[in-house]
Backbone as JSON, one array per atom type, in Angstrom:
{
  "sequence": "MTEIDWHNEFDGILSSYSMLCLPPDDFEIVSGKIVRALKNEGWFLLMLNEGNSSEGGIETVQGQKIYTTGLSEGEIRKYFEPKGMKVVGIERESGETKEYGVEHEMIFLMQKVS",
  "N": [[1.28, -1.41, 0.1], [1.82, 1.16, 0.61], [3.23, 1.84, -1.54], [1.66, 2.32, -3.75], [1.19, 4.48, -6.64], [-0.82, 5.99, -7.95], [-2.48, 8.5, -9.71], [-5.15, 10.38, -9.78], [-6.72, 8.35, -11.03], [-9.15, 6.54, -10.44], [-12.44, 6.13, -9.73], [-13.7, 5.31, -7.54], [-12.48, 3.96, -4.25], [-11.81, 1.15, -2.27], [-11.36, -0.09, 1.28], [-11.17, -2.81, 3.04], [-10.6, -3.3, 6.02], [-7.89, -3.57, 5.83], [-6.18, -1.72, 6.21], [-5.86, -1.17, 8.89], [-3.61, -2.49, 9.71], [-1.58, -0.85, 9.3], [1.4, 0.82, 10.85], [1.19, 4.13, 12.49], [2.73, 6.57, 11.09], [2.94, 4.93, 8.45], [0.41, 4.95, 7.97], [-0.34, 7.55, 7.6], [1.1, 8.11, 4.9], [-0.26, 6.58, 3.07], [-3.11, 7.45, 3.35], [-2.63, 9.53, 1.85], [-2.12, 8.9, -0.42], [-4.26, 7.35, -1.25], [-6.05, 9.47, -1.92], [-4.82, 11.06, -3.85], [-4.97, 9.07, -5.93], [-7.51, 9.08, -6.34], [-9.83, 10.01, -8.65], [-11.41, 13.35, -9.14], [-14.29, 14.53, -6.87], [-14.51, 11.47, -6.19], [-14.99, 8.73, -4.47], [-14.48, 6.88, -1.53], [-14.4, 3.8, 0.48], [-14.17, 2.95, 3.59], [-13.4, 0.55, 5.77], [-12.83, -0.44, 9.03], [-11.48, -1.32, 12.45], [-12.69, 0.36, 15.5], [-11.05, 2.13, 17.57], [-7.95, 3.19, 19.32], [-4.95, 4.64, 17.79], [-2.64, 4.83, 19.51], [-2.5, 2.34, 20.96], [-1.96, 0.24, 19.5], [-0.12, -2.22, 17.7], [2.32, -5.41, 17.68], [0.69, -8.33, 16.8], [-0.6, -11.53, 16.94], [-2.28, -12.68, 14.2], [-4.43, -14.97, 12.52], [-2.47, -17.04, 12.73], [0.02, -15.31, 11.81], [2.33, -13.19, 12.57], [1.64, -9.41, 13.05], [1.45, -6.13, 12.76], [-1.29, -4.37, 14.48], [-4.26, -2.39, 14.98], [-6.69, -0.28, 15.99], [-8.62, 2.38, 15.3], [-9.67, 5.94, 16.11], [-12.65, 7.63, 15.16], [-11.87, 10.64, 15.27], [-9.23, 10.18, 14.63], [-9.41, 9.19, 11.83], [-10.64, 11.5, 10.72], [-8.71, 13.57, 10.82], [-6.4, 12.23, 9.26], [-7.81, 12.25, 6.99], [-9.18, 14.45, 6.22], [-7.92, 16.97, 5.87], [-6.28, 16.57, 3.7], [-8.43, 17.16, 1.7], [-10.93, 15.49, 1.75], [-13.87, 14.56, 2.53], [-16.27, 13.4, 4.81], [-18.85, 11.64, 4.35], [-20.43, 9.75, 5.32], [-21.03, 7.48, 8.36], [-20.74, 4.42, 9.71], [-21.48, 2.47, 12.48], [-20.9, -0.93, 14.0], [-20.88, -3.72, 15.99], [-19.23, -6.65, 16.83], [-18.55, -10.05, 17.81], [-16.24, -12.89, 18.24], [-14.65, -15.86, 18.67], [-12.02, -15.77, 18.8], [-11.23, -12.98, 18.41], [-12.55, -11.85, 20.45], [-14.54, -9.16, 21.42], [-15.39, -6.8, 18.97], [-15.42, -3.41, 17.93], [-16.8, -2.04, 15.0], [-16.12, 0.53, 12.0], [-17.29, 2.1, 9.66], [-16.62, 4.22, 7.14], [-17.77, 6.17, 4.54], [-16.63, 8.49, 2.14], [-15.95, 11.11, 0.4], [-13.77, 12.37, -2.29], [-13.4, 15.94, -2.65], [-13.26, 18.99, -4.34]],
  "CA": [[0.17, -0.05, 0.02], [2.68, 2.51, 0.71], [4.01, 1.94, -2.74], [1.07, 2.86, -5.1], [1.51, 5.72, -7.07], [-1.78, 6.36, -8.99], [-2.79, 9.64, -9.93], [-6.46, 10.48, -10.86], [-7.09, 6.97, -11.7], [-10.11, 5.89, -9.94], [-14.04, 6.76, -9.18], [-14.08, 4.76, -6.1], [-11.5, 2.91, -3.87], [-12.49, 0.34, -0.86], [-10.24, -0.47, 2.01], [-11.64, -3.28, 3.93], [-9.81, -3.6, 7.33], [-6.23, -3.67, 5.41], [-5.28, -0.19, 6.36], [-5.38, -1.28, 10.36], [-2.6, -2.99, 9.67], [-0.53, 0.11, 9.0], [1.51, 2.04, 11.54], [1.0, 5.68, 12.22], [3.21, 6.8, 9.93], [2.57, 4.4, 7.08], [-1.35, 5.17, 7.85], [-0.41, 8.95, 7.13], [1.33, 7.84, 3.93], [-0.97, 5.73, 2.21], [-4.15, 8.21, 3.19], [-2.35, 10.83, 0.93], [-1.73, 8.17, -1.75], [-5.5, 7.25, -1.73], [-6.97, 10.95, -2.05], [-4.15, 11.23, -5.02], [-5.18, 8.02, -6.94], [-9.11, 9.11, -6.91], [-10.52, 11.65, -9.71], [-12.15, 14.51, -8.31], [-15.38, 13.64, -6.45], [-14.22, 10.22, -6.29], [-15.73, 7.88, -3.32], [-13.68, 6.15, -0.52], [-14.85, 3.29, 1.23], [-12.94, 2.8, 4.74], [-13.56, -0.35, 7.08], [-11.74, -0.74, 10.12], [-11.83, -1.36, 13.79], [-12.89, 1.46, 16.22], [-10.08, 2.23, 18.71], [-7.07, 4.3, 19.46], [-4.04, 4.15, 17.28], [-1.65, 4.55, 20.29], [-2.72, 1.27, 21.37], [-1.41, -0.5, 18.76], [1.3, -3.47, 18.37], [2.55, -6.64, 17.09], [-0.16, -9.43, 17.22], [-0.65, -12.98, 16.04], [-3.62, -12.63, 13.25], [-4.61, -16.14, 11.96], [-1.27, -17.49, 12.62], [0.81, -14.62, 11.55], [2.68, -11.94, 13.55], [1.77, -8.26, 12.34], [1.28, -4.96, 13.15], [-2.34, -4.2, 14.07], [-4.33, -0.93, 15.43], [-7.83, 0.54, 15.74], [-8.58, 4.16, 15.04], [-10.71, 6.8, 16.1], [-13.09, 9.03, 14.37], [-11.28, 12.03, 14.9], [-7.93, 10.09, 13.89], [-9.64, 9.25, 10.54], [-10.68, 12.77, 9.97], [-7.61, 13.86, 10.94], [-5.71, 11.54, 8.27], [-8.26, 12.39, 5.18], [-10.2, 15.75, 5.76], [-6.99, 17.88, 5.55], [-6.21, 16.01, 2.12], [-9.32, 17.16, 0.58], [-11.67, 14.38, 1.8], [-15.34, 15.14, 2.72], [-16.87, 12.2, 5.63], [-20.33, 11.87, 3.88], [-21.41, 8.95, 6.5], [-19.96, 6.77, 9.14], [-21.63, 3.27, 10.13], [-20.69, 1.65, 13.38], [-21.32, -2.11, 14.38], [-19.99, -4.25, 17.24], [-19.53, -8.0, 16.62], [-17.7, -10.88, 18.98], [-15.87, -13.88, 17.62], [-13.87, -16.63, 19.62], [-10.66, -15.38, 18.38], [-10.69, -11.71, 18.74], [-13.54, -11.12, 21.1], [-15.43, -8.06, 20.84], [-14.7, -5.6, 17.99], [-16.15, -2.37, 17.04], [-16.29, -1.55, 13.72], [-16.61, 1.74, 11.75], [-17.41, 2.2, 8.15], [-16.68, 5.47, 6.43], [-18.2, 7.01, 2.96], [-15.46, 9.63, 1.86], [-15.68, 11.83, -1.33], [-12.77, 13.87, -2.76], [-13.66, 17.53, -2.93], [-12.35, 19.75, -5.25]],
  "C": [[1.02, 1.32, 0.1], [3.46, 2.51, -0.42], [3.36, 2.12, -3.83], [1.45, 4.03, -5.59], [0.73, 6.07, -8.03], [-2.18, 7.79, -8.61], [-4.04, 9.88, -10.6], [-7.24, 9.49, -11.22], [-8.61, 6.71, -11.42], [-11.44, 6.8, -9.28], [-14.12, 6.49, -7.79], [-12.71, 3.53, -5.21], [-12.23, 2.37, -2.67], [-11.43, 0.03, 0.02], [-11.24, -1.03, 3.18], [-10.51, -3.85, 5.0], [-8.43, -3.61, 6.93], [-5.37, -2.37, 6.11], [-5.05, -0.23, 8.15], [-4.25, -2.09, 10.77], [-1.08, -2.38, 9.4], [-0.1, 1.03, 10.51], [1.58, 3.36, 11.4], [1.13, 6.39, 10.96], [3.01, 6.3, 8.61], [1.19, 4.74, 6.8], [-1.34, 6.93, 6.91], [-0.19, 9.04, 5.21], [0.5, 7.48, 2.79], [-2.66, 6.45, 2.27], [-4.1, 9.19, 1.99], [-2.05, 9.83, -0.63], [-3.39, 8.02, -2.59], [-6.2, 8.57, -2.3], [-6.0, 11.09, -3.27], [-4.61, 10.29, -6.37], [-6.74, 8.42, -7.22], [-9.39, 10.59, -7.81], [-11.32, 12.27, -8.82], [-13.44, 13.99, -8.19], [-15.5, 12.27, -6.51], [-14.7, 9.77, -4.87], [-14.36, 6.88, -2.66], [-14.32, 5.35, 0.7], [-14.06, 2.67, 2.37], [-13.69, 1.93, 5.62], [-12.72, -0.51, 7.82], [-12.34, -0.63, 11.48], [-11.56, 0.08, 14.55], [-11.49, 1.48, 17.34], [-9.14, 3.35, 19.03], [-5.52, 3.84, 18.92], [-2.42, 3.99, 18.38], [-1.69, 3.09, 21.02], [-2.5, -0.03, 20.56], [-0.27, -1.32, 18.78], [0.98, -4.79, 17.4], [1.37, -7.57, 18.04], [-0.21, -10.19, 16.48], [-2.09, -12.8, 15.25], [-3.56, -13.71, 12.62], [-3.04, -16.52, 11.66], [0.31, -16.59, 12.51], [0.98, -13.25, 12.32], [2.71, -10.3, 12.63], [1.21, -7.41, 13.04], [-0.59, -4.74, 13.11], [-3.05, -3.09, 14.91], [-6.21, -0.89, 15.45], [-7.67, 1.92, 15.48], [-9.68, 4.71, 15.42], [-11.58, 7.23, 15.1], [-12.21, 9.97, 14.03], [-9.86, 11.91, 14.29], [-7.94, 9.86, 12.39], [-9.88, 10.44, 10.06], [-9.51, 13.42, 9.97], [-6.59, 13.41, 9.62], [-6.26, 12.3, 6.86], [-9.05, 13.8, 5.31], [-9.22, 16.97, 5.32], [-6.57, 18.06, 4.11], [-7.16, 16.51, 1.2], [-10.53, 16.16, 0.38], [-12.82, 14.45, 2.73], [-15.87, 13.68, 3.57], [-18.29, 12.63, 5.21], [-21.17, 10.76, 5.01], [-20.44, 7.93, 6.79], [-21.27, 5.96, 9.76], [-20.84, 2.85, 11.2], [-21.51, 0.19, 13.83], [-20.18, -2.94, 15.67], [-20.67, -5.96, 16.67], [-18.64, -8.89, 17.76], [-17.43, -12.24, 18.16], [-15.08, -14.41, 18.65], [-12.41, -16.31, 19.58], [-10.18, -14.06, 18.61], [-11.65, -11.01, 20.01], [-14.53, -10.0, 20.7], [-15.0, -7.01, 20.52], [-15.61, -4.92, 17.61], [-15.86, -2.27, 16.04], [-16.78, -0.33, 13.3], [-16.33, 1.91, 10.02], [-17.64, 3.72, 7.57], [-16.86, 5.52, 4.83], [-17.48, 8.25, 3.21], [-15.88, 9.8, 0.45], [-14.59, 12.97, -1.32], [-13.84, 15.15, -3.18], [-12.92, 18.14, -3.62], [-12.15, 21.46, -4.83]]
}
């Protein structure tokens, strides 16, 4: 994700929980790359766990050690709004699994504004 380099290519981009594996510095980089990859008025659908990135760390997920974290609504807005994204809608859900326990998910719909 940190190596993508598209400019004004896509009408829409979807991130389904993959960005929660990015440390804060990489999240900053990737958020900018997503905005650059979108055409004007393009859409971004972001799904991730709600939390606080300061609590992130290395965990074992499906047998693999990876960085993982949750982010707050404020953190998401901080990463995307100054880059030209408008949050159009937010949905929240909670779910529970044996492996991860209770998780709180957020789904953001954003649009690139010119």
